[in-house]
N, CA, C, O and the ligand as a Tripos MOL2 file, in Angstrom:
@<TRIPOS>MOLECULE
protein
  265   263    67     0     0
PROTEIN
NO_CHARGES

@<TRIPOS>ATOM
      1 N         -41.0180   27.5440  -69.4340 N.3       1 MET1
      2 CA        -40.5530   26.2590  -68.9340 C.3       1 MET1
      3 C         -41.7390   25.3730  -68.5390 C.2       1 MET1
      4 O         -42.6960   25.8330  -67.9160 O.2       1 MET1
      5 N         -41.6550   24.1200  -68.9090 N.am      2 TYR2
      6 CA        -42.7140   23.1660  -68.5860 C.3       2 TYR2
      7 C         -42.2080   22.1360  -67.5870 C.2       2 TYR2
      8 O         -41.0600   21.6980  -67.6440 O.2       2 TYR2
      9 N         -43.0880   21.7660  -66.6790 N.am      3 LEU3
     10 CA        -42.7450   20.8100  -65.6400 C.3       3 LEU3
     11 C         -43.4240   19.4740  -65.9360 C.2       3 LEU3
     12 O         -44.5950   19.4210  -66.3110 O.2       3 LEU3
     13 N         -42.6670   18.4100  -65.7600 N.am      4 ILE4
     14 CA        -43.2160   17.0700  -65.9390 C.3       4 ILE4
     15 C         -43.3000   16.4260  -64.5690 C.2       4 ILE4
     16 O         -42.3270   16.4110  -63.8160 O.2       4 ILE4
     17 N         -44.4510   15.9030  -64.2590 N.am      5 PHE5
     18 CA        -44.6870   15.3250  -62.9320 C.3       5 PHE5
     19 C         -45.6410   14.1490  -63.0790 C.2       5 PHE5
     20 O         -46.1210   13.8380  -64.1690 O.2       5 PHE5
     21 N         -45.8960   13.5100  -61.9500 N.am      6 ARG6
     22 CA        -46.7240   12.3150  -61.9560 C.3       6 ARG6
     23 C         -47.9580   12.4990  -61.1110 C.2       6 ARG6
     24 O         -47.9130   13.1480  -60.0660 O.2       6 ARG6
     25 N         -49.0490   11.9360  -61.5520 N.am      7 CYS7
     26 CA        -50.2740   11.9570  -60.7620 C.3       7 CYS7
     27 C         -50.0800   11.0410  -59.5610 C.2       7 CYS7
     28 O         -49.6290    9.9040  -59.6990 O.2       7 CYS7
     29 N         -50.4300   11.5580  -58.3690 N.am      8 SER8
     30 CA        -50.2200   10.7600  -57.1610 C.3       8 SER8
     31 C         -51.2680    9.6640  -57.0160 C.2       8 SER8
     32 O         -51.0960    8.7490  -56.2110 O.2       8 SER8
     33 N         -52.3410    9.7450  -57.7780 N.am      9 ARG9
     34 CA        -53.3720    8.7140  -57.6730 C.3       9 ARG9
     35 C         -53.1520    7.5780  -58.6660 C.2       9 ARG9
     36 O         -53.1070    6.4110  -58.2790 O.2       9 ARG9
     37 N         -53.0150    7.9190  -59.9410 N.am     10 CYS10
     38 CA        -52.9530    6.8620  -60.9620 C.3      10 CYS10
     39 C         -51.5540    6.6540  -61.5250 C.2      10 CYS10
     40 O         -51.3170    5.6800  -62.2400 O.2      10 CYS10
     41 N         -50.6310    7.5490  -61.2170 N.am     11 GLY11
     42 CA        -49.2590    7.3630  -61.6820 C.3      11 GLY11
     43 C         -48.9960    7.8160  -63.1040 C.2      11 GLY11
     44 O         -47.8940    7.6370  -63.6250 O.2      11 GLY11
     45 N         -49.9960    8.3990  -63.7300 N.am     12 ARG12
     46 CA        -49.8410    8.8940  -65.0920 C.3      12 ARG12
     47 C         -48.8570   10.0730  -65.1250 C.2      12 ARG12
     48 O         -48.7820   10.8540  -64.1760 O.2      12 ARG12
     49 N         -48.1180   10.1880  -66.2060 N.am     13 TYR13
     50 CA        -47.2090   11.3290  -66.3550 C.3      13 TYR13
     51 C         -47.9640   12.4820  -67.0110 C.2      13 TYR13
     52 O         -48.7040   12.3020  -67.9790 O.2      13 TYR13
     53 N         -47.7540   13.6550  -66.4560 N.am     14 LEU14
     54 CA        -48.4410   14.8490  -66.9490 C.3      14 LEU14
     55 C         -47.4390   15.9780  -67.0770 C.2      14 LEU14
     56 O         -46.3380   15.9170  -66.5280 O.2      14 LEU14
     57 N         -47.8310   17.0040  -67.8030 N.am     15 TYR15
     58 CA        -46.9880   18.1920  -67.8370 C.3      15 TYR15
     59 C         -47.8510   19.4390  -67.8090 C.2      15 TYR15
     60 O         -49.0160   19.4190  -68.2060 O.2      15 TYR15
     61 N         -47.2620   20.5180  -67.3380 N.am     16 ALA16
     62 CA        -47.9640   21.7970  -67.2780 C.3      16 ALA16
     63 C         -46.9370   22.9130  -67.3350 C.2      16 ALA16
     64 O         -45.7800   22.7320  -66.9540 O.2      16 ALA16
     65 N         -47.3670   24.0510  -67.8080 N.am     17 GLU17
     66 CA        -46.4610   25.1920  -67.8740 C.3      17 GLU17
     67 C         -46.1500   25.6580  -66.4510 C.2      17 GLU17
     68 O         -47.0200   25.6970  -65.5820 O.2      17 GLU17
     69 N         -44.8960   26.0060  -66.2490 N.am     18 GLU18
     70 CA        -44.4680   26.4830  -64.9410 C.3      18 GLU18
     71 C         -45.2860   27.7220  -64.5680 C.2      18 GLU18
     72 O         -45.5090   28.6030  -65.3990 O.2      18 GLU18
     73 N         -45.7250   27.7780  -63.3140 N.am     19 GLY19
     74 CA        -46.5450   28.9020  -62.8860 C.3      19 GLY19
     75 C         -48.0280   28.5870  -62.8850 C.2      19 GLY19
     76 O         -48.8360   29.3330  -62.3320 O.2      19 GLY19
     77 N         -48.3760   27.4690  -63.5140 N.am     20 THR20
     78 CA        -49.7610   27.0070  -63.4970 C.3      20 THR20
     79 C         -50.0940   26.5580  -62.0780 C.2      20 THR20
     80 O         -49.2770   25.9100  -61.4240 O.2      20 THR20
     81 N         -51.2730   26.8940  -61.6060 N.am     21 GLY21
     82 CA        -51.6610   26.5290  -60.2400 C.3      21 GLY21
     83 C         -51.9590   25.0560  -60.0790 C.2      21 GLY21
     84 O         -51.3220   24.3650  -59.2840 O.2      21 GLY21
     85 N         -52.9150   24.5840  -60.8260 N.am     22 THR22
     86 CA        -53.3190   23.1860  -60.7110 C.3      22 THR22
     87 C         -53.5020   22.5700  -62.0860 C.2      22 THR22
     88 O         -53.6960   23.2580  -63.0880 O.2      22 THR22
     89 N         -53.4310   21.2520  -62.0930 N.am     23 ARG23
     90 CA        -53.6350   20.5050  -63.3390 C.3      23 ARG23
     91 C         -54.5260   19.3320  -62.9600 C.2      23 ARG23
     92 O         -54.2540   18.6340  -61.9830 O.2      23 ARG23
     93 N         -55.5800   19.1140  -63.7200 N.am     24 THR24
     94 CA        -56.4600   17.9890  -63.4330 C.3      24 THR24
     95 C         -56.0830   16.8200  -64.3240 C.2      24 THR24
     96 O         -56.0540   16.9310  -65.5490 O.2      24 THR24
     97 N         -55.7990   15.7060  -63.6860 N.am     25 CYS25
     98 CA        -55.4370   14.4810  -64.3860 C.3      25 CYS25
     99 C         -56.6800   13.8870  -65.0440 C.2      25 CYS25
    100 O         -57.7920   14.1040  -64.5640 O.2      25 CYS25
    101 N         -56.5060   13.1390  -66.1400 N.am     26 PRO26
    102 CA        -57.6690   12.4610  -66.7440 C.3      26 PRO26
    103 C         -58.4100   11.5490  -65.7640 C.2      26 PRO26
    104 O         -59.5860   11.2550  -65.9760 O.2      26 PRO26
    105 N         -57.7520   11.0980  -64.7020 N.am     27 CYS27
    106 CA        -58.4250   10.2400  -63.7150 C.3      27 CYS27
    107 C         -59.2910   11.0430  -62.7620 C.2      27 CYS27
    108 O         -60.0250   10.4640  -61.9610 O.2      27 CYS27
    109 N         -59.2180   12.3740  -62.8340 N.am     28 GLY28
    110 CA        -60.0580   13.2180  -61.9870 C.3      28 GLY28
    111 C         -59.3300   13.8450  -60.8150 C.2      28 GLY28
    112 O         -59.8810   14.7110  -60.1360 O.2      28 GLY28
    113 N         -58.1050   13.4250  -60.5690 N.am     29 LYS29
    114 CA        -57.3160   13.9600  -59.4670 C.3      29 LYS29
    115 C         -56.8340   15.3720  -59.8070 C.2      29 LYS29
    116 O         -56.3140   15.6120  -60.8960 O.2      29 LYS29
    117 N         -57.0120   16.2990  -58.8710 N.am     30 ARG30
    118 CA        -56.5490   17.6620  -59.0700 C.3      30 ARG30
    119 C         -55.1870   17.7850  -58.4000 C.2      30 ARG30
    120 O         -55.0550   17.5850  -57.1930 O.2      30 ARG30
    121 N         -54.1900   18.1110  -59.1880 N.am     31 ILE31
    122 CA        -52.8190   18.1710  -58.6880 C.3      31 ILE31
    123 C         -52.3860   19.6210  -58.5350 C.2      31 ILE31
    124 O         -52.4580   20.4120  -59.4750 O.2      31 ILE31
    125 N         -51.9330   19.9530  -57.3260 N.am     32 VAL32
    126 CA        -51.3930   21.2800  -57.0670 C.3      32 VAL32
    127 C         -49.9230   21.2470  -57.4630 C.2      32 VAL32
    128 O         -49.1280   20.5070  -56.8840 O.2      32 VAL32
    129 N         -49.5750   22.0530  -58.4480 N.am     33 LEU33
    130 CA        -48.2280   21.9580  -59.0090 C.3      33 LEU33
    131 C         -47.0870   22.2000  -58.0250 C.2      33 LEU33
    132 O         -46.0600   21.5240  -58.0840 O.2      33 LEU33
    133 N         -47.2600   23.1450  -57.1390 N.am     34 ARG34
    134 CA        -46.1470   23.4150  -56.2300 C.3      34 ARG34
    135 C         -45.9460   22.2940  -55.2180 C.2      34 ARG34
    136 O         -44.9250   22.2510  -54.5310 O.2      34 ARG34
    137 N         -46.9230   21.3780  -55.1220 N.am     35 LYS35
    138 CA        -46.7670   20.2290  -54.2260 C.3      35 LYS35
    139 C         -46.3530   18.9780  -54.9850 C.2      35 LYS35
    140 O         -45.9610   17.9790  -54.3820 O.2      35 LYS35
    141 N         -46.4400   19.0350  -56.2970 N.am     36 ALA36
    142 CA        -46.1240   17.8590  -57.1080 C.3      36 ALA36
    143 C         -44.6150   17.6400  -57.1460 C.2      36 ALA36
    144 O         -43.8280   18.5830  -57.0610 O.2      36 ALA36
    145 N         -44.2350   16.3740  -57.2760 N.am     37 ARG37
    146 CA        -42.8150   16.0790  -57.4040 C.3      37 ARG37
    147 C         -42.4370   16.1780  -58.8850 C.2      37 ARG37
    148 O         -42.8890   15.3800  -59.7060 O.2      37 ARG37
    149 N         -41.6250   17.1400  -59.2030 N.am     38 VAL38
    150 CA        -41.2540   17.3730  -60.5970 C.3      38 VAL38
    151 C         -40.1890   16.3630  -61.0240 C.2      38 VAL38
    152 O         -39.1490   16.2230  -60.3810 O.2      38 VAL38
    153 N         -40.4700   15.6800  -62.1020 N.am     39 ILE39
    154 CA        -39.5690   14.6470  -62.6130 C.3      39 ILE39
    155 C         -38.5590   15.2520  -63.5800 C.2      39 ILE39
    156 O         -37.3770   14.9090  -63.5640 O.2      39 ILE39
    157 N         -39.0420   16.1500  -64.4120 N.am     40 ALA40
    158 CA        -38.1810   16.7530  -65.4300 C.3      40 ALA40
    159 C         -38.7440   18.1030  -65.8460 C.2      40 ALA40
    160 O         -39.8800   18.4500  -65.5230 O.2      40 ALA40
    161 N         -37.9370   18.8420  -66.5570 N.am     41 ARG41
    162 CA        -38.3520   20.1380  -67.0780 C.3      41 ARG41
    163 C         -38.1190   20.1600  -68.5800 C.2      41 ARG41
    164 O         -37.2020   19.5160  -69.0900 O.2      41 ARG41
    165 N         -38.9530   20.9000  -69.2720 N.am     42 ALA42
    166 CA        -38.8030   21.0120  -70.7230 C.3      42 ALA42
    167 C         -38.9160   22.4730  -71.1250 C.2      42 ALA42
    168 O         -39.5430   23.2780  -70.4370 O.2      42 ALA42
    169 N         -38.3010   22.7960  -72.2460 N.am     43 GLU43
    170 CA        -38.2970   24.1730  -72.7360 C.3      43 GLU43
    171 C         -39.6620   24.6210  -73.2580 C.2      43 GLU43
    172 O         -40.0720   25.7660  -73.0650 O.2      43 GLU43
    173 N         -40.3480   23.7090  -73.9140 N.am     44 ASP44
    174 CA        -41.6380   24.0670  -74.5060 C.3      44 ASP44
    175 C         -42.6060   22.8850  -74.4600 C.2      44 ASP44
    176 O         -42.2500   21.7770  -74.0570 O.2      44 ASP44
    177 N         -43.8240   23.1530  -74.8790 N.am     45 ALA45
    178 CA        -44.8800   22.1450  -74.7980 C.3      45 ALA45
    179 C         -44.5750   20.9200  -75.6560 C.2      45 ALA45
    180 O         -44.9070   19.7930  -75.2880 O.2      45 ALA45
    181 N         -43.9400   21.1520  -76.7980 N.am     46 ARG46
    182 CA        -43.6310   20.0360  -77.6920 C.3      46 ARG46
    183 C         -42.6390   19.0800  -77.0260 C.2      46 ARG46
    184 O         -42.8230   17.8630  -77.0390 O.2      46 ARG46
    185 N         -41.5870   19.6580  -76.4460 N.am     47 GLU47
    186 CA        -40.5750   18.8530  -75.7660 C.3      47 GLU47
    187 C         -41.1990   18.1330  -74.5610 C.2      47 GLU47
    188 O         -40.9200   16.9590  -74.3160 O.2      47 GLU47
    189 N         -42.0370   18.8460  -73.8240 N.am     48 ALA48
    190 CA        -42.7050   18.2540  -72.6630 C.3      48 ALA48
    191 C         -43.5630   17.0690  -73.0900 C.2      48 ALA48
    192 O         -43.5640   16.0240  -72.4400 O.2      48 ALA48
    193 N         -44.2870   17.2390  -74.1790 N.am     49 GLY49
    194 CA        -45.1360   16.1740  -74.6960 C.3      49 GLY49
    195 C         -44.3300   14.9410  -75.0790 C.2      49 GLY49
    196 O         -44.7480   13.8110  -74.8270 O.2      49 GLY49
    197 N         -43.1770   15.1670  -75.6870 N.am     50 GLU50
    198 CA        -42.3140   14.0580  -76.0890 C.3      50 GLU50
    199 C         -41.7500   13.3290  -74.8690 C.2      50 GLU50
    200 O         -41.6470   12.1020  -74.8610 O.2      50 GLU50
    201 N         -41.3890   14.0910  -73.8480 N.am     51 MET51
    202 CA        -40.8670   13.4870  -72.6250 C.3      51 MET51
    203 C         -41.9170   12.6290  -71.9490 C.2      51 MET51
    204 O         -41.6470   11.5060  -71.5220 O.2      51 MET51
    205 N         -43.1370   13.1840  -71.8580 N.am     52 VAL52
    206 CA        -44.2290   12.4410  -71.2360 C.3      52 VAL52
    207 C         -44.4690   11.1430  -72.0050 C.2      52 VAL52
    208 O         -44.6770   10.0850  -71.4100 O.2      52 VAL52
    209 N         -44.4360   11.2380  -73.3210 N.am     53 ARG53
    210 CA        -44.6700   10.0500  -74.1420 C.3      53 ARG53
    211 C         -43.6160    8.9880  -73.8760 C.2      53 ARG53
    212 O         -43.9490    7.8130  -73.7190 O.2      53 ARG53
    213 N         -42.3540    9.3820  -73.8240 N.am     54 SER54
    214 CA        -41.3050    8.3800  -73.6140 C.3      54 SER54
    215 C         -41.3420    7.8320  -72.1810 C.2      54 SER54
    216 O         -41.0190    6.6660  -71.9560 O.2      54 SER54
    217 N         -41.7340    8.6680  -71.2170 N.am     55 LEU55
    218 CA        -41.8790    8.1860  -69.8390 C.3      55 LEU55
    219 C         -43.0280    7.1790  -69.7540 C.2      55 LEU55
    220 O         -42.9330    6.1530  -69.0810 O.2      55 LEU55
    221 N         -44.0940    7.5000  -70.4450 N.am     56 GLN56
    222 CA        -45.2810    6.6370  -70.4580 C.3      56 GLN56
    223 C         -44.9370    5.2630  -71.0290 C.2      56 GLN56
    224 O         -45.5170    4.2530  -70.6300 O.2      56 GLN56
    225 N         -44.0080    5.2360  -71.9490 N.am     57 LEU57
    226 CA        -43.5800    3.9820  -72.5660 C.3      57 LEU57
    227 C         -42.6290    3.2060  -71.6580 C.2      57 LEU57
    228 O         -42.1190    2.1500  -72.0320 O.2      57 LEU57
    229 N         -42.4010    3.7390  -70.4690 N.am     58 GLY58
    230 CA        -41.5550    3.0420  -69.5040 C.3      58 GLY58
    231 C         -40.0940    3.4060  -69.6510 C.2      58 GLY58
    232 O         -39.2110    2.5890  -69.3930 O.2      58 GLY58
    233 N         -39.8370    4.6590  -70.0740 N.am     59 GLY59
    234 CA        -38.4820    5.1120  -70.3020 C.3      59 GLY59
    235 C         -37.6470    5.2310  -69.0530 C.2      59 GLY59
    236 O         -37.5000    6.3180  -68.4940 O.2      59 GLY59
    237 N         -37.1060    4.1300  -68.6180 N.am     60 ARG60
    238 CA        -36.2400    4.1290  -67.4410 C.3      60 ARG60
    239 C         -34.9100    4.8300  -67.7420 C.2      60 ARG60
    240 O         -34.1800    5.2250  -66.8330 O.2      60 ARG60
    241 N         -34.6210    4.9710  -69.0090 N.am     61 GLU61
    242 CA        -33.3800    5.6580  -69.4140 C.3      61 GLU61
    243 C         -33.4120    7.1250  -68.9970 C.2      61 GLU61
    244 O         -32.3750    7.7850  -68.9290 O.2      61 GLU61
    245 N         -34.6120    7.6260  -68.7210 N.am     62 MET62
    246 CA        -34.7840    9.0250  -68.3720 C.3      62 MET62
    247 C         -34.3680    9.3170  -66.9260 C.2      62 MET62
    248 O         -34.3130   10.4780  -66.5190 O.2      62 MET62
    249 N         -34.0810    8.2860  -66.1640 N.am     63 THR63
    250 CA        -33.8050    8.4390  -64.7370 C.3      63 THR63
    251 C         -32.6990    9.4400  -64.4420 C.2      63 THR63
    252 O         -32.7810   10.2070  -63.4820 O.2      63 THR63
    253 N         -31.6770    9.4260  -65.2650 N.am     64 GLY64
    254 CA        -30.5480   10.2960  -65.0060 C.3      64 GLY64
    255 C         -30.7410   11.7350  -65.4740 C.2      64 GLY64
    256 O         -29.8340   12.5610  -65.3680 O.2      64 GLY64
    257 N         -31.8980   12.0140  -65.9770 N.am     65 PHE65
    258 CA        -32.1450   13.3470  -66.5170 C.3      65 PHE65
    259 C         -32.1910   14.4100  -65.4310 C.2      65 PHE65
    260 O         -32.7980   14.2040  -64.3800 O.2      65 PHE65
    261 N         -31.5560   15.5330  -65.6810 N.am     66 SER66
    262 CA        -31.6550   16.6180  -64.7190 C.3      66 SER66
    263 C         -31.7860   17.9420  -65.4420 C.2      66 SER66
    264 O         -31.8830   18.9890  -64.8010 O.2      66 SER66
    265 ZN        -54.3490   10.4790  -62.2960 Zn       67 ZN67
@<TRIPOS>BOND
     1     1     2 1
     2     2     3 1
     3     3     4 2
     4     3     5 am
     5     5     6 1
     6     6     7 1
     7     7     8 2
     8     7     9 am
     9     9    10 1
    10    10    11 1
    11    11    12 2
    12    11    13 am
    13    13    14 1
    14    14    15 1
    15    15    16 2
    16    15    17 am
    17    17    18 1
    18    18    19 1
    19    19    20 2
    20    19    21 am
    21    21    22 1
    22    22    23 1
    23    23    24 2
    24    23    25 am
    25    25    26 1
    26    26    27 1
    27    27    28 2
    28    27    29 am
    29    29    30 1
    30    30    31 1
    31    31    32 2
    32    31    33 am
    33    33    34 1
    34    34    35 1
    35    35    36 2
    36    35    37 am
    37    37    38 1
    38    38    39 1
    39    39    40 2
    40    39    41 am
    41    41    42 1
    42    42    43 1
    43    43    44 2
    44    43    45 am
    45    45    46 1
    46    46    47 1
    47    47    48 2
    48    47    49 am
    49    49    50 1
    50    50    51 1
    51    51    52 2
    52    51    53 am
    53    53    54 1
    54    54    55 1
    55    55    56 2
    56    55    57 am
    57    57    58 1
    58    58    59 1
    59    59    60 2
    60    59    61 am
    61    61    62 1
    62    62    63 1
    63    63    64 2
    64    63    65 am
    65    65    66 1
    66    66    67 1
    67    67    68 2
    68    67    69 am
    69    69    70 1
    70    70    71 1
    71    71    72 2
    72    71    73 am
    73    73    74 1
    74    74    75 1
    75    75    76 2
    76    75    77 am
    77    77    78 1
    78    78    79 1
    79    79    80 2
    80    79    81 am
    81    81    82 1
    82    82    83 1
    83    83    84 2
    84    83    85 am
    85    85    86 1
    86    86    87 1
    87    87    88 2
    88    87    89 am
    89    89    90 1
    90    90    91 1
    91    91    92 2
    92    91    93 am
    93    93    94 1
    94    94    95 1
    95    95    96 2
    96    95    97 am
    97    97    98 1
    98    98    99 1
    99    99   100 2
   100    99   101 am
   101   101   102 1
   102   102   103 1
   103   103   104 2
   104   103   105 am
   105   105   106 1
   106   106   107 1
   107   107   108 2
   108   107   109 am
   109   109   110 1
   110   110   111 1
   111   111   112 2
   112   111   113 am
   113   113   114 1
   114   114   115 1
   115   115   116 2
   116   115   117 am
   117   117   118 1
   118   118   119 1
   119   119   120 2
   120   119   121 am
   121   121   122 1
   122   122   123 1
   123   123   124 2
   124   123   125 am
   125   125   126 1
   126   126   127 1
   127   127   128 2
   128   127   129 am
   129   129   130 1
   130   130   131 1
   131   131   132 2
   132   131   133 am
   133   133   134 1
   134   134   135 1
   135   135   136 2
   136   135   137 am
   137   137   138 1
   138   138   139 1
   139   139   140 2
   140   139   141 am
   141   141   142 1
   142   142   143 1
   143   143   144 2
   144   143   145 am
   145   145   146 1
   146   146   147 1
   147   147   148 2
   148   147   149 am
   149   149   150 1
   150   150   151 1
   151   151   152 2
   152   151   153 am
   153   153   154 1
   154   154   155 1
   155   155   156 2
   156   155   157 am
   157   157   158 1
   158   158   159 1
   159   159   160 2
   160   159   161 am
   161   161   162 1
   162   162   163 1
   163   163   164 2
   164   163   165 am
   165   165   166 1
   166   166   167 1
   167   167   168 2
   168   167   169 am
   169   169   170 1
   170   170   171 1
   171   171   172 2
   172   171   173 am
   173   173   174 1
   174   174   175 1
   175   175   176 2
   176   175   177 am
   177   177   178 1
   178   178   179 1
   179   179   180 2
   180   179   181 am
   181   181   182 1
   182   182   183 1
   183   183   184 2
   184   183   185 am
   185   185   186 1
   186   186   187 1
   187   187   188 2
   188   187   189 am
   189   189   190 1
   190   190   191 1
   191   191   192 2
   192   191   193 am
   193   193   194 1
   194   194   195 1
   195   195   196 2
   196   195   197 am
   197   197   198 1
   198   198   199 1
   199   199   200 2
   200   199   201 am
   201   201   202 1
   202   202   203 1
   203   203   204 2
   204   203   205 am
   205   205   206 1
   206   206   207 1
   207   207   208 2
   208   207   209 am
   209   209   210 1
   210   210   211 1
   211   211   212 2
   212   211   213 am
   213   213   214 1
   214   214   215 1
   215   215   216 2
   216   215   217 am
   217   217   218 1
   218   218   219 1
   219   219   220 2
   220   219   221 am
   221   221   222 1
   222   222   223 1
   223   223   224 2
   224   223   225 am
   225   225   226 1
   226   226   227 1
   227   227   228 2
   228   227   229 am
   229   229   230 1
   230   230   231 1
   231   231   232 2
   232   231   233 am
   233   233   234 1
   234   234   235 1
   235   235   236 2
   236   235   237 am
   237   237   238 1
   238   238   239 1
   239   239   240 2
   240   239   241 am
   241   241   242 1
   242   242   243 1
   243   243   244 2
   244   243   245 am
   245   245   246 1
   246   246   247 1
   247   247   248 2
   248   247   249 am
   249   249   250 1
   250   250   251 1
   251   251   252 2
   252   251   253 am
   253   253   254 1
   254   254   255 1
   255   255   256 2
   256   255   257 am
   257   257   258 1
   258   258   259 1
   259   259   260 2
   260   259   261 am
   261   261   262 1
   262   262   263 1
   263   263   264 2
@<TRIPOS>SUBSTRUCTURE
     1 MET1         2 RESIDUE 1 A MET
     2 TYR2         6 RESIDUE 1 A TYR
     3 LEU3        10 RESIDUE 1 A LEU
     4 ILE4        14 RESIDUE 1 A ILE
     5 PHE5        18 RESIDUE 1 A PHE
     6 ARG6        22 RESIDUE 1 A ARG
     7 CYS7        26 RESIDUE 1 A CYS
     8 SER8        30 RESIDUE 1 A SER
     9 ARG9        34 RESIDUE 1 A ARG
    10 CYS10       38 RESIDUE 1 A CYS
    11 GLY11       42 RESIDUE 1 A GLY
    12 ARG12       46 RESIDUE 1 A ARG
    13 TYR13       50 RESIDUE 1 A TYR
    14 LEU14       54 RESIDUE 1 A LEU
    15 TYR15       58 RESIDUE 1 A TYR
    16 ALA16       62 RESIDUE 1 A ALA
    17 GLU17       66 RESIDUE 1 A GLU
    18 GLU18       70 RESIDUE 1 A GLU
    19 GLY19       74 RESIDUE 1 A GLY
    20 THR20       78 RESIDUE 1 A THR
    21 GLY21       82 RESIDUE 1 A GLY
    22 THR22       86 RESIDUE 1 A THR
    23 ARG23       90 RESIDUE 1 A ARG
    24 THR24       94 RESIDUE 1 A THR
    25 CYS25       98 RESIDUE 1 A CYS
    26 PRO26      102 RESIDUE 1 A PRO
    27 CYS27      106 RESIDUE 1 A CYS
    28 GLY28      110 RESIDUE 1 A GLY
    29 LYS29      114 RESIDUE 1 A LYS
    30 ARG30      118 RESIDUE 1 A ARG
    31 ILE31      122 RESIDUE 1 A ILE
    32 VAL32      126 RESIDUE 1 A VAL
    33 LEU33      130 RESIDUE 1 A LEU
    34 ARG34      134 RESIDUE 1 A ARG
    35 LYS35      138 RESIDUE 1 A LYS
    36 ALA36      142 RESIDUE 1 A ALA
    37 ARG37      146 RESIDUE 1 A ARG
    38 VAL38      150 RESIDUE 1 A VAL
    39 ILE39      154 RESIDUE 1 A ILE
    40 ALA40      158 RESIDUE 1 A ALA
    41 ARG41      162 RESIDUE 1 A ARG
    42 ALA42      166 RESIDUE 1 A ALA
    43 GLU43      170 RESIDUE 1 A GLU
    44 ASP44      174 RESIDUE 1 A ASP
    45 ALA45      178 RESIDUE 1 A ALA
    46 ARG46      182 RESIDUE 1 A ARG
    47 GLU47      186 RESIDUE 1 A GLU
    48 ALA48      190 RESIDUE 1 A ALA
    49 GLY49      194 RESIDUE 1 A GLY
    50 GLU50      198 RESIDUE 1 A GLU
    51 MET51      202 RESIDUE 1 A MET
    52 VAL52      206 RESIDUE 1 A VAL
    53 ARG53      210 RESIDUE 1 A ARG
    54 SER54      214 RESIDUE 1 A SER
    55 LEU55      218 RESIDUE 1 A LEU
    56 GLN56      222 RESIDUE 1 A GLN
    57 LEU57      226 RESIDUE 1 A LEU
    58 GLY58      230 RESIDUE 1 A GLY
    59 GLY59      234 RESIDUE 1 A GLY
    60 ARG60      238 RESIDUE 1 A ARG
    61 GLU61      242 RESIDUE 1 A GLU
    62 MET62      246 RESIDUE 1 A MET
    63 THR63      250 RESIDUE 1 A THR
    64 GLY64      254 RESIDUE 1 A GLY
    65 PHE65      258 RESIDUE 1 A PHE
    66 SER66      262 RESIDUE 1 A SER
    67 ZN67       265 GROUP 0 **** ****
């Protein structure tokens, strides 16, 4: 399972495999996953990548996703 979350510094959408400790954003911010606010979950990296891409494009339609 992959988690989709947002960088608290720059607002970029990121994803990481569940169980990963930290993820470093391209802006340099180190995000602790268990403290991050998870926006969505995906089955695999491909799906996670697609979700991040559509969120990055301003996908407000994703709001109702659970
Ligand atoms: Zn960032």
